[in-house]
Each structure stands twice: as structure tokens, then as C-alpha cells.
Jmol script that loads the backbone (N, CA, C; Angstrom):
load data "model"
ATOM      1  N   MET A   1     -28.012 -20.609  22.574  1.00  0.00           N
ATOM      2  CA  MET A   1     -27.313 -21.827  22.917  1.00  0.00           C
ATOM      3  C   MET A   1     -27.276 -21.936  24.434  1.00  0.00           C
ATOM      4  N   HIS A   2     -27.551 -23.107  24.936  1.00  0.00           N
ATOM      5  CA  HIS A   2     -27.546 -23.344  26.375  1.00  0.00           C
ATOM      6  C   HIS A   2     -26.129 -23.654  26.859  1.00  0.00           C
ATOM      7  N   PRO A   3     -25.861 -23.375  28.141  1.00  0.00           N
ATOM      8  CA  PRO A   3     -24.518 -23.637  28.671  1.00  0.00           C
ATOM      9  C   PRO A   3     -24.076 -25.098  28.500  1.00  0.00           C
ATOM     10  N   TYR A   4     -24.969 -26.052  28.706  1.00  0.00           N
ATOM     11  CA  TYR A   4     -24.572 -27.455  28.563  1.00  0.00           C
ATOM     12  C   TYR A   4     -24.203 -27.787  27.121  1.00  0.00           C
ATOM     13  N   GLU A   5     -24.843 -27.117  26.169  1.00  0.00           N
ATOM     14  CA  GLU A   5     -24.497 -27.329  24.761  1.00  0.00           C
ATOM     15  C   GLU A   5     -23.098 -26.777  24.458  1.00  0.00           C
ATOM     16  N   SER A   6     -22.781 -25.627  25.037  1.00  0.00           N
ATOM     17  CA  SER A   6     -21.448 -25.064  24.805  1.00  0.00           C
ATOM     18  C   SER A   6     -20.369 -25.931  25.441  1.00  0.00           C
ATOM     19  N   ILE A   7     -20.656 -26.532  26.583  1.00  0.00           N
ATOM     20  CA  ILE A   7     -19.692 -27.446  27.212  1.00  0.00           C
ATOM     21  C   ILE A   7     -19.475 -28.664  26.319  1.00  0.00           C
ATOM     22  N   LEU A   8     -20.539 -29.201  25.757  1.00  0.00           N
ATOM     23  CA  LEU A   8     -20.428 -30.330  24.830  1.00  0.00           C
ATOM     24  C   LEU A   8     -19.581 -29.952  23.609  1.00  0.00           C
ATOM     25  N   ILE A   9     -19.807 -28.772  23.071  1.00  0.00           N
ATOM     26  CA  ILE A   9     -19.043 -28.304  21.910  1.00  0.00           C
ATOM     27  C   ILE A   9     -17.566 -28.170  22.263  1.00  0.00           C
ATOM     28  N   ILE A  10     -17.265 -27.641  23.442  1.00  0.00           N
ATOM     29  CA  ILE A  10     -15.876 -27.504  23.900  1.00  0.00           C
ATOM     30  C   ILE A  10     -15.211 -28.868  24.011  1.00  0.00           C
ATOM     31  N   LEU A  11     -15.909 -29.828  24.592  1.00  0.00           N
ATOM     32  CA  LEU A  11     -15.335 -31.164  24.749  1.00  0.00           C
ATOM     33  C   LEU A  11     -15.064 -31.816  23.388  1.00  0.00           C
ATOM     34  N   ILE A  12     -16.004 -31.695  22.487  1.00  0.00           N
ATOM     35  CA  ILE A  12     -15.812 -32.262  21.149  1.00  0.00           C
ATOM     36  C   ILE A  12     -14.649 -31.561  20.440  1.00  0.00           C
ATOM     37  N   SER A  13     -14.589 -30.244  20.546  1.00  0.00           N
ATOM     38  CA  SER A  13     -13.509 -29.485  19.898  1.00  0.00           C
ATOM     39  C   SER A  13     -12.142 -29.862  20.454  1.00  0.00           C
ATOM     40  N   GLY A  14     -12.070 -30.113  21.758  1.00  0.00           N
ATOM     41  CA  GLY A  14     -10.808 -30.532  22.361  1.00  0.00           C
ATOM     42  C   GLY A  14     -10.305 -31.837  21.774  1.00  0.00           C
ATOM     43  N   GLY A  15     -11.199 -32.784  21.565  1.00  0.00           N
ATOM     44  CA  GLY A  15     -10.811 -34.046  20.933  1.00  0.00           C
ATOM     45  C   GLY A  15     -10.517 -33.866  19.456  1.00  0.00           C
ATOM     46  N   LEU A  16     -11.299 -33.017  18.807  1.00  0.00           N
ATOM     47  CA  LEU A  16     -11.138 -32.779  17.382  1.00  0.00           C
ATOM     48  C   LEU A  16      -9.785 -32.149  17.060  1.00  0.00           C
ATOM     49  N   VAL A  17      -9.317 -31.248  17.900  1.00  0.00           N
ATOM     50  CA  VAL A  17      -8.028 -30.601  17.645  1.00  0.00           C
ATOM     51  C   VAL A  17      -6.888 -31.615  17.722  1.00  0.00           C
ATOM     52  N   VAL A  18      -6.974 -32.553  18.654  1.00  0.00           N
ATOM     53  CA  VAL A  18      -5.930 -33.578  18.777  1.00  0.00           C
ATOM     54  C   VAL A  18      -5.950 -34.491  17.554  1.00  0.00           C
ATOM     55  N   VAL A  19      -7.126 -34.934  17.155  1.00  0.00           N
ATOM     56  CA  VAL A  19      -7.251 -35.790  15.965  1.00  0.00           C
ATOM     57  C   VAL A  19      -6.720 -35.057  14.732  1.00  0.00           C
ATOM     58  N   SER A  20      -7.034 -33.783  14.609  1.00  0.00           N
ATOM     59  CA  SER A  20      -6.573 -33.003  13.464  1.00  0.00           C
ATOM     60  C   SER A  20      -5.048 -32.883  13.439  1.00  0.00           C
ATOM     61  N   VAL A  21      -4.437 -32.627  14.593  1.00  0.00           N
ATOM     62  CA  VAL A  21      -2.973 -32.524  14.667  1.00  0.00           C
ATOM     63  C   VAL A  21      -2.334 -33.838  14.229  1.00  0.00           C
ATOM     64  N   VAL A  22      -2.850 -34.949  14.732  1.00  0.00           N
ATOM     65  CA  VAL A  22      -2.293 -36.261  14.392  1.00  0.00           C
ATOM     66  C   VAL A  22      -2.468 -36.540  12.899  1.00  0.00           C
ATOM     67  N   MET A  23      -3.639 -36.234  12.356  1.00  0.00           N
ATOM     68  CA  MET A  23      -3.885 -36.486  10.930  1.00  0.00           C
ATOM     69  C   MET A  23      -2.970 -35.634  10.049  1.00  0.00           C
ATOM     70  N   LEU A  24      -2.809 -34.359  10.386  1.00  0.00           N
ATOM     71  CA  LEU A  24      -1.916 -33.510   9.603  1.00  0.00           C
ATOM     72  C   LEU A  24      -0.485 -34.021   9.670  1.00  0.00           C
ATOM     73  N   ASP A  25      -0.083 -34.500  10.854  1.00  0.00           N
ATOM     74  CA  ASP A  25       1.262 -35.044  11.017  1.00  0.00           C
ATOM     75  C   ASP A  25       1.434 -36.315  10.185  1.00  0.00           C
ATOM     76  N   LYS A  26       0.446 -37.181  10.178  1.00  0.00           N
ATOM     77  CA  LYS A  26       0.514 -38.408   9.377  1.00  0.00           C
ATOM     78  C   LYS A  26       0.552 -38.100   7.887  1.00  0.00           C
ATOM     79  N   MET A  27      -0.094 -37.005   7.494  1.00  0.00           N
ATOM     80  CA  MET A  27      -0.083 -36.590   6.091  1.00  0.00           C
ATOM     81  C   MET A  27       1.194 -35.816   5.754  1.00  0.00           C
ATOM     82  N   LYS A  28       2.080 -35.676   6.750  1.00  0.00           N
ATOM     83  CA  LYS A  28       3.357 -34.967   6.605  1.00  0.00           C
ATOM     84  C   LYS A  28       3.165 -33.506   6.222  1.00  0.00           C
ATOM     85  N   LEU A  29       2.105 -32.890   6.771  1.00  0.00           N
ATOM     86  CA  LEU A  29       1.870 -31.459   6.611  1.00  0.00           C
ATOM     87  C   LEU A  29       2.293 -30.788   7.907  1.00  0.00           C
ATOM     88  N   ASP A  30       3.352 -30.010   7.841  1.00  0.00           N
ATOM     89  CA  ASP A  30       3.920 -29.404   9.045  1.00  0.00           C
ATOM     90  C   ASP A  30       3.158 -28.139   9.403  1.00  0.00           C
ATOM     91  N   ASP A  31       2.528 -28.162  10.552  1.00  0.00           N
ATOM     92  CA  ASP A  31       1.807 -27.012  11.090  1.00  0.00           C
ATOM     93  C   ASP A  31       2.477 -26.706  12.425  1.00  0.00           C
ATOM     94  N   CYS A  32       3.503 -25.866  12.388  1.00  0.00           N
ATOM     95  CA  CYS A  32       4.424 -25.740  13.519  1.00  0.00           C
ATOM     96  C   CYS A  32       3.775 -25.255  14.811  1.00  0.00           C
ATOM     97  N   VAL A  33       2.633 -24.621  14.778  1.00  0.00           N
ATOM     98  CA  VAL A  33       1.993 -24.179  16.025  1.00  0.00           C
ATOM     99  C   VAL A  33       0.568 -24.723  16.182  1.00  0.00           C
ATOM    100  N   GLY A  34       0.151 -25.615  15.326  1.00  0.00           N
ATOM    101  CA  GLY A  34      -1.189 -26.196  15.430  1.00  0.00           C
ATOM    102  C   GLY A  34      -2.297 -25.246  15.015  1.00  0.00           C
ATOM    103  N   ALA A  35      -1.974 -24.210  14.273  1.00  0.00           N
ATOM    104  CA  ALA A  35      -2.965 -23.201  13.895  1.00  0.00           C
ATOM    105  C   ALA A  35      -4.059 -23.765  12.991  1.00  0.00           C
ATOM    106  N   VAL A  36      -3.703 -24.659  12.091  1.00  0.00           N
ATOM    107  CA  VAL A  36      -4.703 -25.236  11.188  1.00  0.00           C
ATOM    108  C   VAL A  36      -5.717 -26.048  11.991  1.00  0.00           C
ATOM    109  N   SER A  37      -5.230 -26.842  12.926  1.00  0.00           N
ATOM    110  CA  SER A  37      -6.121 -27.671  13.736  1.00  0.00           C
ATOM    111  C   SER A  37      -7.040 -26.824  14.607  1.00  0.00           C
ATOM    112  N   VAL A  38      -6.474 -25.806  15.233  1.00  0.00           N
ATOM    113  CA  VAL A  38      -7.274 -24.969  16.134  1.00  0.00           C
ATOM    114  C   VAL A  38      -8.225 -24.071  15.359  1.00  0.00           C
ATOM    115  N   HIS A  39      -7.697 -23.335  14.398  1.00  0.00           N
ATOM    116  CA  HIS A  39      -8.507 -22.307  13.753  1.00  0.00           C
ATOM    117  C   HIS A  39      -9.329 -22.806  12.571  1.00  0.00           C
ATOM    118  N   LEU A  40      -8.769 -23.675  11.749  1.00  0.00           N
ATOM    119  CA  LEU A  40      -9.522 -24.152  10.582  1.00  0.00           C
ATOM    120  C   LEU A  40     -10.468 -25.287  10.973  1.00  0.00           C
ATOM    121  N   THR A  41      -9.905 -26.365  11.503  1.00  0.00           N
ATOM    122  CA  THR A  41     -10.731 -27.535  11.823  1.00  0.00           C
ATOM    123  C   THR A  41     -11.799 -27.195  12.861  1.00  0.00           C
ATOM    124  N   CYS A  42     -11.370 -26.668  14.001  1.00  0.00           N
ATOM    125  CA  CYS A  42     -12.338 -26.355  15.063  1.00  0.00           C
ATOM    126  C   CYS A  42     -13.192 -25.145  14.715  1.00  0.00           C
ATOM    127  N   GLY A  43     -12.662 -24.228  13.906  1.00  0.00           N
ATOM    128  CA  GLY A  43     -13.462 -23.088  13.458  1.00  0.00           C
ATOM    129  C   GLY A  43     -14.618 -23.515  12.573  1.00  0.00           C
ATOM    130  N   ILE A  44     -14.337 -24.424  11.654  1.00  0.00           N
ATOM    131  CA  ILE A  44     -15.407 -24.948  10.799  1.00  0.00           C
ATOM    132  C   ILE A  44     -16.422 -25.708  11.639  1.00  0.00           C
ATOM    133  N   PHE A  45     -15.934 -26.552  12.543  1.00  0.00           N
ATOM    134  CA  PHE A  45     -16.841 -27.303  13.405  1.00  0.00           C
ATOM    135  C   PHE A  45     -17.712 -26.345  14.232  1.00  0.00           C
ATOM    136  N   GLY A  46     -17.099 -25.339  14.835  1.00  0.00           N
ATOM    137  CA  GLY A  46     -17.845 -24.388  15.655  1.00  0.00           C
ATOM    138  C   GLY A  46     -18.883 -23.617  14.865  1.00  0.00           C
ATOM    139  N   THR A  47     -18.539 -23.267  13.641  1.00  0.00           N
ATOM    140  CA  THR A  47     -19.476 -22.542  12.789  1.00  0.00           C
ATOM    141  C   THR A  47     -20.660 -23.430  12.406  1.00  0.00           C
ATOM    142  N   LEU A  48     -20.372 -24.672  12.044  1.00  0.00           N
ATOM    143  CA  LEU A  48     -21.453 -25.574  11.643  1.00  0.00           C
ATOM    144  C   LEU A  48     -22.352 -25.956  12.811  1.00  0.00           C
ATOM    145  N   VAL A  49     -21.774 -26.091  13.980  1.00  0.00           N
ATOM    146  CA  VAL A  49     -22.549 -26.526  15.135  1.00  0.00           C
ATOM    147  C   VAL A  49     -23.556 -25.454  15.585  1.00  0.00           C
ATOM    148  N   VAL A  50     -23.320 -24.206  15.193  1.00  0.00           N
ATOM    149  CA  VAL A  50     -24.302 -23.153  15.462  1.00  0.00           C
ATOM    150  C   VAL A  50     -25.618 -23.494  14.770  1.00  0.00           C
ATOM    151  N   GLY A  51     -25.526 -24.110  13.598  1.00  0.00           N
ATOM    152  CA  GLY A  51     -26.729 -24.518  12.879  1.00  0.00           C
ATOM    153  C   GLY A  51     -27.460 -25.663  13.553  1.00  0.00           C
ATOM    154  N   ILE A  52     -26.784 -26.352  14.466  1.00  0.00           N
ATOM    155  CA  ILE A  52     -27.406 -27.461  15.183  1.00  0.00           C
ATOM    156  C   ILE A  52     -27.967 -27.007  16.529  1.00  0.00           C
ATOM    157  N   PHE A  53     -27.165 -26.230  17.282  1.00  0.00           N
ATOM    158  CA  PHE A  53     -27.562 -25.838  18.630  1.00  0.00           C
ATOM    159  C   PHE A  53     -28.044 -24.403  18.769  1.00  0.00           C
ATOM    160  N   GLY A  54     -27.793 -23.541  17.790  1.00  0.00           N
ATOM    161  CA  GLY A  54     -28.140 -22.124  17.899  1.00  0.00           C
ATOM    162  C   GLY A  54     -29.627 -21.894  18.049  1.00  0.00           C
ATOM    163  N   THR A  55     -30.005 -20.654  18.413  1.00  0.00           N
ATOM    164  CA  THR A  55     -31.419 -20.335  18.652  1.00  0.00           C
ATOM    165  C   THR A  55     -32.269 -20.506  17.400  1.00  0.00           C
ATOM    166  N   ALA A  56     -31.685 -20.311  16.222  1.00  0.00           N
ATOM    167  CA  ALA A  56     -32.426 -20.504  14.972  1.00  0.00           C
ATOM    168  C   ALA A  56     -32.058 -21.844  14.333  1.00  0.00           C
ATOM    169  N   ALA A  57     -31.705 -22.815  15.184  1.00  0.00           N
ATOM    170  CA  ALA A  57     -31.207 -24.105  14.688  1.00  0.00           C
ATOM    171  C   ALA A  57     -32.244 -24.812  13.821  1.00  0.00           C
ATOM    172  N   GLY A  58     -31.735 -25.582  12.921  1.00  0.00           N
ATOM    173  CA  GLY A  58     -32.557 -26.360  12.017  1.00  0.00           C
ATOM    174  C   GLY A  58     -31.762 -26.640  10.760  1.00  0.00           C
ATOM    175  N   PHE A  59     -32.328 -27.429   9.884  1.00  0.00           N
ATOM    176  CA  PHE A  59     -31.627 -27.796   8.661  1.00  0.00           C
ATOM    177  C   PHE A  59     -31.278 -26.568   7.827  1.00  0.00           C
ATOM    178  N   GLY A  60     -32.213 -25.626   7.729  1.00  0.00           N
ATOM    179  CA  GLY A  60     -31.969 -24.404   6.954  1.00  0.00           C
ATOM    180  C   GLY A  60     -30.803 -23.608   7.511  1.00  0.00           C
ATOM    181  N   GLN A  61     -30.733 -23.486   8.827  1.00  0.00           N
ATOM    182  CA  GLN A  61     -29.633 -22.744   9.450  1.00  0.00           C
ATOM    183  C   GLN A  61     -28.312 -23.477   9.261  1.00  0.00           C
ATOM    184  N   LEU A  62     -28.332 -24.797   9.347  1.00  0.00           N
ATOM    185  CA  LEU A  62     -27.118 -25.584   9.121  1.00  0.00           C
ATOM    186  C   LEU A  62     -26.614 -25.380   7.687  1.00  0.00           C
ATOM    187  N   VAL A  63     -27.518 -25.363   6.726  1.00  0.00           N
ATOM    188  CA  VAL A  63     -27.147 -25.121   5.333  1.00  0.00           C
ATOM    189  C   VAL A  63     -26.568 -23.713   5.184  1.00  0.00           C
ATOM    190  N   ASN A  64     -27.190 -22.724   5.851  1.00  0.00           N
ATOM    191  CA  ASN A  64     -26.665 -21.358   5.805  1.00  0.00           C
ATOM    192  C   ASN A  64     -25.240 -21.301   6.357  1.00  0.00           C
ATOM    193  N   GLN A  65     -25.010 -21.983   7.464  1.00  0.00           N
ATOM    194  CA  GLN A  65     -23.679 -22.003   8.065  1.00  0.00           C
ATOM    195  C   GLN A  65     -22.675 -22.669   7.113  1.00  0.00           C
ATOM    196  N   LEU A  66     -23.088 -23.764   6.476  1.00  0.00           N
ATOM    197  CA  LEU A  66     -22.220 -24.471   5.538  1.00  0.00           C
ATOM    198  C   LEU A  66     -21.880 -23.591   4.336  1.00  0.00           C
ATOM    199  N   VAL A  67     -22.870 -22.899   3.806  1.00  0.00           N
ATOM    200  CA  VAL A  67     -22.627 -21.979   2.687  1.00  0.00           C
ATOM    201  C   VAL A  67     -21.649 -20.889   3.120  1.00  0.00           C
ATOM    202  N   GLY A  68     -21.826 -20.371   4.323  1.00  0.00           N
ATOM    203  CA  GLY A  68     -20.906 -19.361   4.843  1.00  0.00           C
ATOM    204  C   GLY A  68     -19.488 -19.874   4.935  1.00  0.00           C
ATOM    205  N   VAL A  69     -19.324 -21.093   5.449  1.00  0.00           N
ATOM    206  CA  VAL A  69     -17.992 -21.701   5.545  1.00  0.00           C
ATOM    207  C   VAL A  69     -17.369 -21.838   4.151  1.00  0.00           C
ATOM    208  N   LEU A  70     -18.141 -22.292   3.193  1.00  0.00           N
ATOM    209  CA  LEU A  70     -17.627 -22.489   1.835  1.00  0.00           C
ATOM    210  C   LEU A  70     -17.258 -21.166   1.154  1.00  0.00           C
ATOM    211  N   VAL A  71     -18.102 -20.146   1.311  1.00  0.00           N
ATOM    212  CA  VAL A  71     -17.840 -18.848   0.683  1.00  0.00           C
ATOM    213  C   VAL A  71     -16.607 -18.193   1.304  1.00  0.00           C
ATOM    214  N   ILE A  72     -16.547 -18.157   2.625  1.00  0.00           N
ATOM    215  CA  ILE A  72     -15.396 -17.561   3.301  1.00  0.00           C
ATOM    216  C   ILE A  72     -14.137 -18.373   3.017  1.00  0.00           C
ATOM    217  N   GLY A  73     -14.263 -19.713   2.998  1.00  0.00           N
ATOM    218  CA  GLY A  73     -13.123 -20.565   2.684  1.00  0.00           C
ATOM    219  C   GLY A  73     -12.590 -20.312   1.289  1.00  0.00           C
ATOM    220  N   ALA A  74     -13.480 -20.161   0.320  1.00  0.00           N
ATOM    221  CA  ALA A  74     -13.055 -19.894  -1.058  1.00  0.00           C
ATOM    222  C   ALA A  74     -12.374 -18.534  -1.157  1.00  0.00           C
ATOM    223  N   ALA A  75     -12.928 -17.531  -0.491  1.00  0.00           N
ATOM    224  CA  ALA A  75     -12.327 -16.196  -0.525  1.00  0.00           C
ATOM    225  C   ALA A  75     -10.952 -16.205   0.141  1.00  0.00           C
ATOM    226  N   ALA A  76     -10.847 -16.859   1.288  1.00  0.00           N
ATOM    227  CA  ALA A  76      -9.563 -16.924   1.997  1.00  0.00           C
ATOM    228  C   ALA A  76      -8.537 -17.702   1.184  1.00  0.00           C
ATOM    229  N   PHE A  77      -8.961 -18.808   0.580  1.00  0.00           N
ATOM    230  CA  PHE A  77      -8.052 -19.604  -0.246  1.00  0.00           C
ATOM    231  C   PHE A  77      -7.551 -18.787  -1.431  1.00  0.00           C
ATOM    232  N   GLY A  78      -8.454 -18.106  -2.107  1.00  0.00           N
ATOM    233  CA  GLY A  78      -8.070 -17.289  -3.258  1.00  0.00           C
ATOM    234  C   GLY A  78      -7.095 -16.184  -2.882  1.00  0.00           C
ATOM    235  N   ALA A  79      -7.383 -15.489  -1.789  1.00  0.00           N
ATOM    236  CA  ALA A  79      -6.494 -14.409  -1.339  1.00  0.00           C
ATOM    237  C   ALA A  79      -5.132 -14.962  -0.941  1.00  0.00           C
ATOM    238  N   ALA A  80      -5.122 -16.080  -0.203  1.00  0.00           N
ATOM    239  CA  ALA A  80      -3.858 -16.685   0.220  1.00  0.00           C
ATOM    240  C   ALA A  80      -3.053 -17.171  -0.975  1.00  0.00           C
ATOM    241  N   LEU A  81      -3.725 -17.775  -1.948  1.00  0.00           N
ATOM    242  CA  LEU A  81      -3.037 -18.245  -3.152  1.00  0.00           C
ATOM    243  C   LEU A  81      -2.356 -17.083  -3.878  1.00  0.00           C
ATOM    244  N   LEU A  82      -3.057 -15.980  -4.011  1.00  0.00           N
ATOM    245  CA  LEU A  82      -2.484 -14.804  -4.670  1.00  0.00           C
ATOM    246  C   LEU A  82      -1.284 -14.269  -3.884  1.00  0.00           C
ATOM    247  N   ILE A  83      -1.442 -14.104  -2.577  1.00  0.00           N
ATOM    248  CA  ILE A  83      -0.366 -13.560  -1.742  1.00  0.00           C
ATOM    249  C   ILE A  83       0.851 -14.483  -1.748  1.00  0.00           C
ATOM    250  N   PHE A  84       0.632 -15.784  -1.532  1.00  0.00           N
ATOM    251  CA  PHE A  84       1.756 -16.716  -1.491  1.00  0.00           C
ATOM    252  C   PHE A  84       2.439 -16.851  -2.852  1.00  0.00           C
ATOM    253  N   THR A  85       1.684 -16.753  -3.933  1.00  0.00           N
ATOM    254  CA  THR A  85       2.282 -16.791  -5.268  1.00  0.00           C
ATOM    255  C   THR A  85       3.193 -15.584  -5.466  1.00  0.00           C
ATOM    256  N   LEU A  86       2.734 -14.415  -5.047  1.00  0.00           N
ATOM    257  CA  LEU A  86       3.552 -13.205  -5.178  1.00  0.00           C
ATOM    258  C   LEU A  86       4.820 -13.294  -4.316  1.00  0.00           C
ATOM    259  N   ILE A  87       4.678 -13.790  -3.091  1.00  0.00           N
ATOM    260  CA  ILE A  87       5.852 -13.941  -2.218  1.00  0.00           C
ATOM    261  C   ILE A  87       6.816 -14.958  -2.807  1.00  0.00           C
ATOM    262  N   ASN A  88       6.294 -16.080  -3.291  1.00  0.00           N
ATOM    263  CA  ASN A  88       7.148 -17.121  -3.865  1.00  0.00           C
ATOM    264  C   ASN A  88       7.916 -16.597  -5.076  1.00  0.00           C
ATOM    265  N   LYS A  89       7.271 -15.802  -5.909  1.00  0.00           N
ATOM    266  CA  LYS A  89       7.933 -15.258  -7.098  1.00  0.00           C
ATOM    267  C   LYS A  89       8.972 -14.193  -6.721  1.00  0.00           C
ATOM    268  N   SER A  90       8.730 -13.462  -5.649  1.00  0.00           N
ATOM    269  CA  SER A  90       9.634 -12.362  -5.309  1.00  0.00           C
ATOM    270  C   SER A  90      10.805 -12.787  -4.426  1.00  0.00           C
ATOM    271  N   MET A  91      10.558 -13.559  -3.366  1.00  0.00           N
ATOM    272  CA  MET A  91      11.652 -13.908  -2.451  1.00  0.00           C
ATOM    273  C   MET A  91      11.721 -15.382  -2.087  1.00  0.00           C
ATOM    274  N   GLY A  92      10.735 -16.141  -2.470  1.00  0.00           N
ATOM    275  CA  GLY A  92      10.720 -17.569  -2.161  1.00  0.00           C
ATOM    276  C   GLY A  92      10.030 -17.857  -0.834  1.00  0.00           C
ATOM    277  N   LEU A  93       9.458 -19.043  -0.749  1.00  0.00           N
ATOM    278  CA  LEU A  93       8.706 -19.441   0.441  1.00  0.00           C
ATOM    279  C   LEU A  93       9.301 -20.636   1.182  1.00  0.00           C
ATOM    280  N   ARG A  94      10.093 -21.433   0.518  1.00  0.00           N
ATOM    281  CA  ARG A  94      10.534 -22.711   1.072  1.00  0.00           C
ATOM    282  C   ARG A  94      11.688 -22.548   2.044  1.00  0.00           C
ATOM    283  N   VAL A  95      11.702 -23.420   3.053  1.00  0.00           N
ATOM    284  CA  VAL A  95      12.867 -23.553   3.919  1.00  0.00           C
ATOM    285  C   VAL A  95      13.812 -24.549   3.246  1.00  0.00           C
ATOM    286  N   SER A  96      15.000 -24.709   3.805  1.00  0.00           N
ATOM    287  CA  SER A  96      15.950 -25.656   3.216  1.00  0.00           C
ATOM    288  C   SER A  96      15.447 -27.085   3.404  1.00  0.00           C
ATOM    289  N   PRO A  97      15.883 -28.017   2.537  1.00  0.00           N
ATOM    290  CA  PRO A  97      15.470 -29.420   2.697  1.00  0.00           C
ATOM    291  C   PRO A  97      15.854 -29.983   4.071  1.00  0.00           C
ATOM    292  N   GLU A  98      16.996 -29.576   4.600  1.00  0.00           N
ATOM    293  CA  GLU A  98      17.417 -30.047   5.931  1.00  0.00           C
ATOM    294  C   GLU A  98      16.454 -29.566   7.014  1.00  0.00           C
ATOM    295  N   GLN A  99      16.062 -28.309   6.964  1.00  0.00           N
ATOM    296  CA  GLN A  99      15.104 -27.775   7.942  1.00  0.00           C
ATOM    297  C   GLN A  99      13.749 -28.461   7.799  1.00  0.00           C
ATOM    298  N   GLU A 100      13.376 -28.770   6.586  1.00  0.00           N
ATOM    299  CA  GLU A 100      12.098 -29.434   6.339  1.00  0.00           C
ATOM    300  C   GLU A 100      12.102 -30.849   6.915  1.00  0.00           C
ATOM    301  N   ARG A 101      13.204 -31.591   6.735  1.00  0.00           N
ATOM    302  CA  ARG A 101      13.308 -32.943   7.301  1.00  0.00           C
ATOM    303  C   ARG A 101      13.314 -32.900   8.826  1.00  0.00           C
ATOM    304  N   GLU A 102      14.004 -31.924   9.357  1.00  0.00           N
ATOM    305  CA  GLU A 102      14.151 -31.779  10.814  1.00  0.00           C
ATOM    306  C   GLU A 102      12.810 -31.462  11.464  1.00  0.00           C
ATOM    307  N   ASP A 103      11.956 -30.812  10.817  1.00  0.00           N
ATOM    308  CA  ASP A 103      10.632 -30.297  11.142  1.00  0.00           C
ATOM    309  C   ASP A 103      10.761 -28.863  11.628  1.00  0.00           C
ATOM    310  N   LEU A 104       9.791 -28.070  11.284  1.00  0.00           N
ATOM    311  CA  LEU A 104       9.883 -26.637  11.552  1.00  0.00           C
ATOM    312  C   LEU A 104       9.751 -26.290  13.024  1.00  0.00           C
ATOM    313  N   ASP A 105       9.071 -27.126  13.808  1.00  0.00           N
ATOM    314  CA  ASP A 105       8.999 -26.866  15.251  1.00  0.00           C
ATOM    315  C   ASP A 105      10.399 -26.820  15.835  1.00  0.00           C
ATOM    316  N   SER A 106      11.160 -27.860  15.575  1.00  0.00           N
ATOM    317  CA  SER A 106      12.509 -27.951  16.122  1.00  0.00           C
ATOM    318  C   SER A 106      13.393 -26.839  15.576  1.00  0.00           C
ATOM    319  N   HIS A 107      13.267 -26.553  14.294  1.00  0.00           N
ATOM    320  CA  HIS A 107      14.108 -25.526  13.686  1.00  0.00           C
ATOM    321  C   HIS A 107      13.764 -24.130  14.211  1.00  0.00           C
ATOM    322  N   GLU A 108      12.486 -23.795  14.222  1.00  0.00           N
ATOM    323  CA  GLU A 108      12.063 -22.443  14.600  1.00  0.00           C
ATOM    324  C   GLU A 108      12.045 -22.217  16.108  1.00  0.00           C
ATOM    325  N   HIS A 109      11.659 -23.249  16.874  1.00  0.00           N
ATOM    326  CA  HIS A 109      11.422 -23.051  18.308  1.00  0.00           C
ATOM    327  C   HIS A 109      12.356 -23.855  19.211  1.00  0.00           C
ATOM    328  N   GLY A 110      13.121 -24.782  18.631  1.00  0.00           N
ATOM    329  CA  GLY A 110      14.036 -25.576  19.429  1.00  0.00           C
ATOM    330  C   GLY A 110      13.413 -26.771  20.107  1.00  0.00           C
ATOM    331  N   ILE A 111      12.105 -26.970  19.957  1.00  0.00           N
ATOM    332  CA  ILE A 111      11.410 -28.118  20.527  1.00  0.00           C
ATOM    333  C   ILE A 111      10.307 -28.560  19.588  1.00  0.00           C
ATOM    334  N   ARG A 112       9.827 -29.802  19.774  1.00  0.00           N
ATOM    335  CA  ARG A 112       8.660 -30.256  19.015  1.00  0.00           C
ATOM    336  C   ARG A 112       7.410 -29.664  19.636  1.00  0.00           C
ATOM    337  N   GLY A 113       6.512 -29.196  18.795  1.00  0.00           N
ATOM    338  CA  GLY A 113       5.278 -28.595  19.295  1.00  0.00           C
ATOM    339  C   GLY A 113       4.334 -29.610  19.881  1.00  0.00           C
ATOM    340  N   TYR A 114       4.259 -30.772  19.272  1.00  0.00           N
ATOM    341  CA  TYR A 114       3.405 -31.859  19.743  1.00  0.00           C
ATOM    342  C   TYR A 114       4.266 -33.105  19.809  1.00  0.00           C
ATOM    343  N   THR A 115       4.300 -33.732  20.956  1.00  0.00           N
ATOM    344  CA  THR A 115       5.145 -34.917  21.128  1.00  0.00           C
ATOM    345  C   THR A 115       4.297 -36.170  21.114  1.00  0.00           C
ATOM    346  N   ILE A 116       3.294 -36.197  20.277  1.00  0.00           N
ATOM    347  CA  ILE A 116       2.408 -37.346  20.153  1.00  0.00           C
ATOM    348  C   ILE A 116       3.150 -38.425  19.360  1.00  0.00           C
ATOM    349  N   THR A 117       3.172 -39.638  19.896  1.00  0.00           N
ATOM    350  CA  THR A 117       3.789 -40.741  19.166  1.00  0.00           C
ATOM    351  C   THR A 117       2.699 -41.748  18.824  1.00  0.00           C
ATOM    352  N   TYR A 118       2.811 -42.350  17.671  1.00  0.00           N
ATOM    353  CA  TYR A 118       1.847 -43.341  17.217  1.00  0.00           C
ATOM    354  C   TYR A 118       2.576 -44.326  16.337  1.00  0.00           C
ATOM    355  N   ALA A 119       1.979 -45.503  16.232  1.00  0.00           N
ATOM    356  CA  ALA A 119       2.616 -46.581  15.451  1.00  0.00           C
ATOM    357  C   ALA A 119       2.513 -46.342  13.988  1.00  0.00           C
TER     358      ALA A 119
END
end "model"
wireframe off; spacefill off
backbone 0.3
color backbone group
């Protein structure tokens, strides 16, 4: 990968993380530190873009990267589902309805993590 390609990827990822945060917020999915936007959204984008700009770039490499994302995603989802199910059955996972309405950023950290306002 050439340096100019990595700069392009960084710029796109910077915009993508903001769009992802706003979309998750509009969907009322609370991600108190933006981890989903940074690690999942931009991680998938970064992995797929290797198939476009990488030294072995091409359609075949892009498909390989996509298969990798899907396989790792399925494994991570399955493991997380098992772990969270066990935690939920043993001690519970939910915060109180009041904390949920307030938003977890304010409850856990005392401030909003993202102060983006939109109509």
C-alpha cells in the first residue's frame, strides 16, 4: 500500500466513524465510548480496503477479505452471544430504565460522549 492510499483510507475512516456514531444514535443504540463505530465499522472498512489497495489487490483479494470479515464476525457474534447469555442468566445485564433514558455516557462518565446535534 502506498502512503497516499493510506492517507485516503484515514480520511475516509474519519468521516465514516462520525457517520456511524450519528446512525447508531439515531437508531437509539447507546455506544457510550464509540467503540462500535471505531472498531467494528472502521475495522470492517479497513479490512475490506486492503483488498482494493493492498499489494495483492484485486477482486479475488477483496472476496477473501470479505469472507474473513464474515467468518470472524460470525465467530465473535457467537462467542459474545454465549457469554452475554450466561451473564444475563447469572447476574443480569441491563441498567435501570432511568439510567437508560438518561444515556449511559452521562450516567457512567458524567458527560455526553458525543455532543452531535441533528434535526
